[in-house]
C-alpha positions, 0 to 999 in steps of 0.5 A, a space after each residue: 463515491 469519489 468525494 471521499 478521495 478528495 484532498 482537503 486542507 485541514 490547517 492552513 498557515 501563512 508565514 513570512 508575511 504570507 510569502 510561504 503557505 504551509 498546510 496540513 491536508 487530510 492525506 498528510 494527517 492520516 499518513 501521520 496517524 498511520 506512522 504513529 500507530 506503527 510506532 505505538 504497536 512496535 513499542 507495545 509489542 516489544 518484549 523487553 526480555 519478559 518471560 511471557 510475551 503479550 498478545 501484541 508481541 506474539 502477533 508481531 513475531 508471527 507476522 515478522 516470521 511470515 514476511 521474513 520467510 517470504 523474502 528469504 525464499 524469493 531472494 536468498 538468505 544473504 541478500 534477503 537479510 539485507 533488504 528485509 528491514 526495508 521490505 518489512 517496513 514498507 509492508 507494514 506501512 501499506 497494511 496499516 494505511 489500508 486498514 485505516 482506510 477501512 474505518 468509517 469516515 476515515 481517509 484512504 491514503 493509499 487510494 491516491 496515485 500520487 502516493 503509490 506512484 512515489 513509492 513505486 518510482 523510488 523503489 524501482 529506481 533504487 532497485 535499478 541503482 543497486 543492480 548497476 552497483 552489483 552487476 555493472 553493464 551485465 544488469 542489461 542482461 535482464 532485458 534479454 530473454 533466455 534463448 532469444 533468436 538474434 533476429 528478434 533481439 532488438 524487438 524483444 529488448 525494446 519490449 522488455 525495456 518498456 515493460 521494465 520502465 512501466 513498472 514505475 507506473 503499474 505497481 503504484 497504479 495497481 495499489 491505488 486502483 484496488 483501494 479506490 475500486 474497493 471503496 467505491 464498491 462498498 460506497 455504492 452497495 451501502 447506498 443501495 442497501 440504505 435505500 432498500 431498508 428505507 422502503 418498508 418493513 419487508 424491505 428492511 428485513 431483506 436488506 439485512 442480507 446484503 448488509 451482513 455481506 457488506 459487513 463481512 466483506 469489509 471486516 
């Protein structure tokens, strides 16, 4: 099942007399496809001051409002409005690439820890820099639990610091592990159903039940 996550070269180019190697991999190709899909859907769903919105426009507006309300509710109206474009773009990017990975014989880009770790690391780093810019040294108060006894302060601050730094790994690992585990489960179940349905007519009929479950589970 892990063969589907192998990164392969699709196009290789040797330039500068072979001193520079340029290649297009499957993960790069599908990330490009995902970006193009987002661009096309954004263009198609743009209203252009039409009186009647199309279905794509209505769907995008509904998704936009939902994410906007969540961001504003979690942060605040002022700062939430500032960071909303980035959060919304990140959400759409991950969503589209996750859905592309559900297409048979495609490639699950978000199942690779290198990609998800790069996203999580840069986001946590950016949030840390913004925190220092806005709050200065008071940003370290994030590491001090409320009502912490003075005797336990060094230990708890160390634990909180490790927990904060671990977010760089945990956020990316969580997404990659979920995508990888989901695709492996579908691959194993599909192989199991295929073997059952090839065992005879009765087993073919019985195999329709787990087959329908797989179809419903994968959308």
